[in-house]
Each structure stands twice: as C-alpha cells, then as structure tokens.
C-alpha positions, -999 to +999 in steps of 0.1 A: +858-167+110+823-183+102+809-173+067+775-187+081+756-207+107+750-246+089+725-255+120+693-246+099+708-275+075+708-306+100+704-339+089+700-327+053+716-336+019+733-305+006+746-301-030+769-272-034+770-255-068+805-256-075+821-233-102+856-232-086+854-193-081+859-182-047+826-175-038+817-211-041+849-226-028+848-208+004+807-216+006+819-256-001+846-251+026+820-234+052+799-265+045+826-290+049+837-273+081+802-278+098+793-310+081+801-333+107+786-312+136+751-312+122+751-341+102+749-327+069+753-352+038+779-326+017+779-332-020+792-307-052+777-302-089+797-284-116+786-281-151+811-275-180+794-251-200+820-250-230+817-214-233+855-203-226+873-236-243+904-246-223+899-222-193+860-239-188+881-276-189+905-263-164+877-250-143+863-285-141+896-301-136+900-281-105+870-286-091+875-326-096+910-321-076+893-302-050+862-325-044+889-357-045+910-337-017+882-328+005+865-361+002+834-346-013+813-363-041+812-346-074+788-346-102+800-330-134+777-320-162+794-312-196+769-290-219+778-272-249+762-242-241+770-217-270+754-243-293+722-245-274+722-204-275+728-205-310+697-229-318+675-213-287+683-175-301+689-169-265+720-151-250+748-171-236+740-158-202+707-166-205+712-201-218+737-208-190+712-198-167+690-221-181+712-251-183+721-242-146+686-240-127+677-270-153+703-294-134+693-279-100+659-288-104+664-325-119+684-329-091+660-322-067+634-340-086+653-371-086+657-370-050+695-367-049+697-342-026+673-321-002+686-286-012+708-270-036+733-246-024+742-216-045+771-191-037+752-157-045+764-130-018+756-093-010+769-080-038+755-105-061+723-089-047+734-054-050+741-055-087+712-071-097+690-046-077+709-014-099+706-034-133+671-044-131+665-004-116+682+009-147+665-015-171+633-007-153+614-028-132+585-028-102+582-040-065+584-079-076+619-071-099+634-059-065+632-094-047+667-100-065+678-132-057+655-152-037+657-186-022+629-209-036+622-244-045+651-261-025+674-234-040+691-218-008+719-188-006+736-192+026+759-165+018+737-138+008+742-117+032+780-116+029+800-092+011+825-099-016+850-086+003+844-107+036+842-138+018+879-129+001+890-126+035+871-159+046+896-172+019+923-155+026+923-167+064+916-204+055+942-202+026+916-213+001+930-217-035+906-210-064+904-203-103+894-169-120+870-164-148+888-143-172+858-125-183+850-111-150+869-087-158+856-079-191+836-045-188+818-050-220+796-072-199+770-053-182+772-069-149+810-066-148+806-028-155+783-026-129+807-047-104+837-028-113+824+006-119+787+012-110+789-007-078+825+009-060+811+045-072+780+040-049+805+027-021+824+060-025+791+078-016+787+056+009+806+029+024+779+005+034+760+008+000+759-026-009+746-042+020+720-011+022+707-023-014+704-059+001+683-046+031+664-028+005+659-058-017+645-077+015+622-050+025+611-048-010+604-090-008+584-083+018+561-057+009+558-075-028+549-110-007+517-089+012+508-073-023+508-106-039+485-121-013+463-093-014+459-097-050+456-139-047+432-135-022+409-111-039+406-136-069+373-155-070+373-190-080+340-207-092+333-234-115+371-238-128+376-203-133+395-175-119+376-139-117+398-108-108+372-078-095+379-047-120+374-026-092+408-040-074+434-009-067+453-013-100+484-023-083+465-055-070+445-060-101+477-061-123+491-088-101+458-109-098+458-109-134+495-120-142+491-149-115+460-160-134+486-163-165+517-174-145+502-208-135+498-222-172+528-200-187+567-197-184+576-162-175+589-157-213+556-166-228+540-132-217+549-093-215+536-062-201+514-058-232+495-089-223+486-074-193+474-039-213+451-062-233+435-073-199+433-038-185+416-024-221+388-051-212+377-032-182+365-002-204+352-023-233+317-043-238+307-072-215+316-104-232+346-089-248+375-115-246+410-120-253+431-149-258+457-150-229+497-169-231+496-209-226+527-226-223+530-250-257+520-282-241+487-271-233+483-246-260+474-281-288+446-291-257+428-258-249+427-220-257+428-199-223+408-169-224+399-133-204+366-121-208+348-090-195+322-102-168+301-071-158+326-067-122+351-093-131+373-101-157+370-141-155+398-163-169+387-195-182+393-224-208+381-236-243+392-269-248+398-285-284+384-319-290+373-327-252+351-350-247+314-337-234+310-343-198+282-363-180+249-349-181+245-358-143+257-381-118+245-390-084+249-369-054+254-385-020+254-367+011+287-376+023+323-363+018+336-367-015+347-353-049+328-345-080+346-345-117+317-336-133+299-312-145+325-290-131+350-301-099+340-293-066+346-311-035+325-321-005+337-321+031+326-325+067+333-296+088+326-281+122+319-243+107+293-228+117+297-198+088+268-184+069+254-203+036+284-183+016+315-188+043+325-151+052+360-166+064+371-176+027+343-159+006+365-157-023+365-196-026+327-195-024+325-220+003+288-229+008+279-245+041+249-267+042+231-294+066+239-330+047+209-344+061+187-318+048+191-331+012+163-356-001+170-386-016+176-390-051+193-357-059+216-358-088+248-331-098+240-315-131+237-284-153+209-260-149+175-269-170+148-252-182+120-253-157+145-254-126+136-232-093+153-222-063+140-207-029+173-192-018+193-186+015+164-163+034+149-153-001+117-162-017+114-189-044+120-181-079+130-197-115+167-205-112+172-185-147+162-154-129+183-161-096+210-161-120+203-132-141+195-110-105+230-123-094+246-113-127+257-144-140+264-146-176+250-169-195+283-181-207+289-194-169+256-203-158+255-229-186+289-245-166+277-241-130+268-275-114+236-275-092+223-300-069+189-309-077+160-336-077+136-329-103+134-289-110+143-282-072+174-268-073+191-272-034+226-257-043+242-241-071+283-248-065+299-215-057+272-192-056+240-200-031+222-226-016+185-235-014+173-225+026+155-259+032+196-273+035+209-243+057+226-250+090+202-247+116+210-255+154+196-290+150+221-299+121+242-329+125+264-331+096+280-300+084+294-300+054+313-274+031+307-275-008+334-261-026 
C-alpha cells in the first residue's frame, strides 16, 4: 500500500511536521520510502508544547529515537504553550496552532526547507467541515484544510482507517495522545461520536465531506476572483462598487481589510458597518481595522463615494509629498504625488484599457507629450481636452466624472503649465492618444 506518490516533491527539501502520532509517523515513513527515488531531502520538526507534562516529553523522546533510527534530521522546539495561552488570553488549542504555524513560517522564511508537510487527512477535513457548519460559516469556511504558502498536505485524501492500515502493514510504532479520547473537547466528540453517526447513515460520509470541501474551495476561489476583479484601484485607493451582488460586495470589502489586518482584528460587525455606508450620505466614513504595527502610522477609512465605497489612508505625521516632479516620456516609476508606473507596451487598447479597466490603465503615445511636462496635483485654472471630447476646465471634468473633491486633490496629473495631458487612473488628453503613426505606446497605471 502506498499512501501517496511523492513524485510532485522531486528534488525538493521537505520537512515533515512530526508529532509522534500514527498520522505523522506514517507520513514521514511514506516520504522516507520514496526519498531516494525522487531525490527528496527529508527532515522533520517536532514541537514539545508542554501541555501534557511528562507525556509531551515522552512524545519528544519517541520522535528523537524514531528519526535517529531512520537517519532523518530532526529539529525539536520546546515552548511553554500553557504560559503563552495564559498571557494572550487565547485557549490552548489556538495558542498551540499559532506556535506550530509560526514555527513552520520561520522555517520556510529562513530557507531551511522548500515545503513543510503536515499529516492532515480526510477525517480531519470532515471533522472541520462539521465543526464549522455547526458553529456557522460561509463557503469560505468550507475550504477546511488547504495547502498554502509552502504548507502541503500529502495524505489529505486518505482516511484515518487507511492510515492505520498502512501503519499495521509496515509495523510502524507510534505514540497516543491521552487527550484524544476526551470527548469534552469538541473535536474529539465530533471524531468519536458525530462522524461515526454520519458513517452509519452513509458509509462514505467522510470522503463525501472531503469532496464537498474541495468543491466549496473551487467555488470560493471563483467568487473571490470575481470580487477582487471588481475593485477599482486609483491613486493608492481601492474602490468597491456598491451595486455589486451582495456576496461579491462583502468579499471585496473583506479583501480590502484583510491586506492590512490579521483575521482576528476584524469581524462580521466591521463588514456590517461598511455595508451601512451604502445607504448613508456621500462622504460618510468609518475607520476599519489595521494591524497594531500599522496603527501607529496611519488610519484606514472606508468612505461612501457616490457609486463606490473607497478604502483610503490618512497618515500620521507624514512628510508632505513634493509638489511636482519632471515627467520623462519613458518607462519609469513615479512615487509622488501618488504612485504610478509608465511601461512601454504593444497594447492597442483604447485610452482606458478595457482588458483591465478596474486597474485604470491609460494607453498613450509617449512621443506626443510636449517637452517640459511635470507630474503634480491639480491647480486652479487647469484645463484638459479629454479623449474624443470638448475642452473644459479640469475642475468641471472631474466633477462631471463624479470624482470627489477629496480624491481629486490627490490624483496625479501630467501637465505643462495649465494644460493637462493625463489624469492618472482616469483619462488622457486627446492629443496624446494612440494613432496609426504612434511609434512608442505606453501604459500608465
């Protein structure tokens, strides 16, 4: 019996998270059996968390002996998880998980392994799905146990029964966690009572729950891409259209929060505050969560902007941006007054690129910009002749485009004197549009 095919890990450095339980021992053994065939550099990592006293030390010594017998390098980390949990106010399970995945991240970031393999299996997925359904969750919660960021789950489709059969077939010894039988722990109750009841209803219940989790993950990824693609990015801000279907609107708002806050820093209530903005007056804003490190430097807001909710920053004690800088008609990056890039391209799109309109990409003729242009923000008296449109003041143009005064003050423009040739992220002047004579096309975004 082969637990999994390690071919996909060929020529890689794989570190197995080893607890000493039957699942992780079988995972390590399956890798050991295939390591030479696929040139896998194998190692193991054990965390002695101090939760079960002498039993935890027993598990550590077992892992040391096992890896010594198998000739596999082992790293042992000893952490007082109960003390950490008491200091943080989290429960033991949350704290232990944080310690484990913190160790895995450190291992990967230090370049000591290409992948960390955990022994999660089909029953774990089934238990997680049932637990989250009972607690209340959406499609995202059904993704259950996913691979991400160098963390892999080679035996995720194998059931506990199959893993135990593999251990018996190969005569593999292991240690048992005495708390695994304690049904006062929710997970154990699901494992020993709830899931077996489902198996009585249908013999393949666990595998079907795994299939459901995989399908939910595919659908969740699709919805997430739709939500992220709907976000308009302009002048360092992210704008979420308020007319998005509710399921996409909430996802897009969550995406705008998740980039700068940990999962525990925000809640459904934060999304609810943003959803309320849709029915409130234009200009109404709420602060949204950010991580503690960022909080000292800036505040992040969500504000109602006509047909969008805009997420933007207000920086504390930030030095003023330079009032202007020269514009060079060539590829480059402009950090002020708001970041944008100029990239030469073969694109033949219209001025606001339809292939990526939410990125607000402007396609221009680089050679059509007159010498002496600068990058700055708008000024009184500025005028523009928009693409295929009559000449007007920049103030009226921005008003007609329903761009708020708050945003219009920070939009970068490319201008010479009072003549504006591009409003970055919004529009270009007709005089710099791409024609049949254009030799150097560029994308400004």
